C-alpha positions in Angstrom: 0.0 0.0 0.0 2.8 2.4 0.9 4.6 1.7 -2.4 1.4 2.6 -4.3 1.0 5.8 -2.4 4.6 6.7 -3.0 4.3 6.0 -6.7 1.1 8.2 -6.9 2.9 11.0 -5.0 5.9 10.7 -7.3 3.8 10.8 -10.4 1.9 13.8 -9.0 5.1 15.6 -8.2 6.4 15.0 -11.8 3.1 16.2 -13.2 3.3 19.4 -11.3 6.9 19.9 -12.3 6.0 19.3 -15.9 3.2 21.8 -15.7 5.4 24.5 -14.2 8.1 23.8 -16.8 5.7 24.1 -19.6 4.2 27.3 -18.2 7.7 28.7 -17.8 8.6 27.8 -21.3 5.4 29.4 -22.6 6.1 32.6 -20.6 9.4 32.9 -22.3 8.1 32.4 -25.8 10.6 33.9 -28.3 8.9 35.6 -31.2 12.0 35.3 -33.5 11.0 33.5 -36.6 7.3 33.3 -36.0 5.3 33.5 -39.2 3.3 36.5 -38.0 6.4 38.7 -38.1 6.2 41.0 -41.2 3.8 43.4 -42.8 0.1 42.5 -43.6 -2.6 44.4 -45.6 -6.3 44.0 -45.0 -8.2 42.0 -47.6 -11.7 43.6 -47.4 -13.2 41.1 -49.8 -12.4 38.2 -47.6 -13.1 40.0 -44.3 -16.5 40.5 -42.5 -18.6 43.0 -44.3 -18.8 45.4 -41.4 -15.1 46.0 -41.5 -15.6 48.0 -44.7 -17.6 50.5 -42.8 -14.6 51.8 -40.9 -11.4 50.6 -42.7 -9.9 51.2 -46.1 -8.1 48.7 -48.3 -4.8 50.3 -47.3 -5.1 49.4 -43.6 -1.9 47.5 -42.7 -0.2 45.9 -39.6 3.4 45.4 -39.1 4.8 42.9 -36.5 8.4 43.4 -35.6 10.6 41.5 -33.0 11.8 43.9 -30.3 13.4 43.3 -27.0 12.2 39.7 -26.7 8.6 40.7 -27.7 6.7 42.1 -30.6 6.0 45.7 -31.7 2.7 45.9 -33.6 2.5 49.0 -35.8 -0.9 49.7 -37.3 -1.1 52.0 -40.3 -3.9 53.5 -42.3 -1.5 53.5 -45.3 1.7 51.4 -45.7 4.4 52.3 -46.3 3.6 55.4 -44.2 3.7 58.5 -46.3 4.9 60.8 -43.4 8.1 61.4 -41.5 9.1 63.1 -38.3 7.3 60.9 -35.7 9.8 59.0 -33.7 7.7 55.8 -33.7 7.2 56.1 -37.5 3.4 56.2 -37.2 1.1 59.2 -37.7 -1.1 60.4 -34.8 -4.2 58.5 -36.2 -2.2 55.3 -36.5 -0.8 53.5 -33.5 1.9 51.2 -32.1 2.2 49.0 -29.1 4.5 46.5 -27.6 3.8 43.1 -26.1 5.4 39.8 -25.1 3.9 36.4 -25.5 3.7 35.8 -21.7 0.0 36.2 -20.9 0.7 39.2 -18.7 -2.1 41.8 -18.8 0.4 44.6 -18.7 0.9 45.9 -22.2 -0.8 49.3 -22.6 -2.6 51.1 -25.4 -3.3 48.2 -27.8 -5.8 50.5 -29.7 -3.5 53.5 -29.5 -3.5 56.2 -26.8 -7.2 56.6 -26.5 -7.3 57.4 -22.8 -9.6 54.3 -22.1 -7.1 52.6 -19.8 -6.6 49.5 -22.1 -4.2 46.7 -21.6 -3.6 43.5 -23.5 -2.3 40.0 -22.7 -1.0 37.8 -25.5 -0.3 34.0 -25.5 1.5 31.9 -28.1 -0.9 29.0 -28.7 1.3 27.4 -31.3 3.7 28.6 -34.0 0.9 30.0 -36.2 -1.6 31.1 -33.5 -1.6 33.8 -30.9 -4.5 34.5 -28.5 -5.2 38.0 -27.2 -7.2 39.2 -24.3 -7.9 43.0 -24.0 -9.1 44.8 -20.9 -10.5 48.3 -20.6 -10.1 49.7 -17.1 -9.5 46.2 -15.8 -12.5 44.5 -17.4 -12.2 41.9 -20.1 -13.9 43.3 -23.2 -12.3 41.8 -26.3 -10.8 38.5 -27.4 -8.9 37.9 -30.6 -7.3 34.8 -32.2 -4.5 35.6 -34.7 -3.9 32.7 -37.0 -1.3 32.5 -39.8 -2.1 30.1 -42.6 0.3 27.1 -43.0 1.8 28.7 -46.2 2.4 31.9 -44.3 0.6 34.1 -46.9 -2.6 34.9 -44.9 -3.3 36.2 -41.4 -6.8 35.9 -40.0 -8.1 37.7 -36.9 -11.2 36.3 -35.2 -12.4 39.0 -32.8 -15.3 38.9 -30.5 -16.6 40.8 -27.4 -15.8 39.3 -24.0 -18.2 41.6 -22.2 -21.2 41.6 -24.6 -21.2 38.3 -26.4 -23.4 38.1 -29.5 -26.1 35.6 -28.9 -25.7 34.4 -32.5 -22.0 33.8 -32.1 -21.0 36.3 -34.7 -17.4 37.4 -34.7 -15.5 40.0 -36.7 -13.2 38.2 -39.1 -10.4 40.2 -40.6 -8.3 38.6 -43.3 -4.8 40.0 -44.1 -2.5 39.3 -47.0 1.3 39.3 -46.5 3.0 42.3 -47.9 6.5 41.3 -46.9 
């Protein structure tokens, strides 16, 4: 009986250690070489129709590896036609930094809009990132970023965390790789 209890305890200890090791590895996810890194332009024809109401076909995102994390630059037009801003984006565009560590600490994911927004990002697998946005400490948006196996298409599946649509509707944004 004691041997069985010891074996169960040993297996439980190894399971806990494996869990902590995997969480530690996930918290230190290195974005270098991930397929999301690069520049993407919105494909309005493949995206949800309501995106056309507030975005133009020139809307672009750039993901750049920076200090062990990712800098996401969002442009109305890419390449940006303006100079002089130290971040390289115009006042109506925005930029923010995050790491793939699940920490709800990265500010202004929608730009400096004075809404007290933060974002946490997790690497699900090489081609998939999960995002949880909060506004003033309350979960309000979730997004899955998924790069196609051929690396040519990025799809965002976005939905409200605070006001779920009873029909299960999400905003789907499809992006084509620019470089």
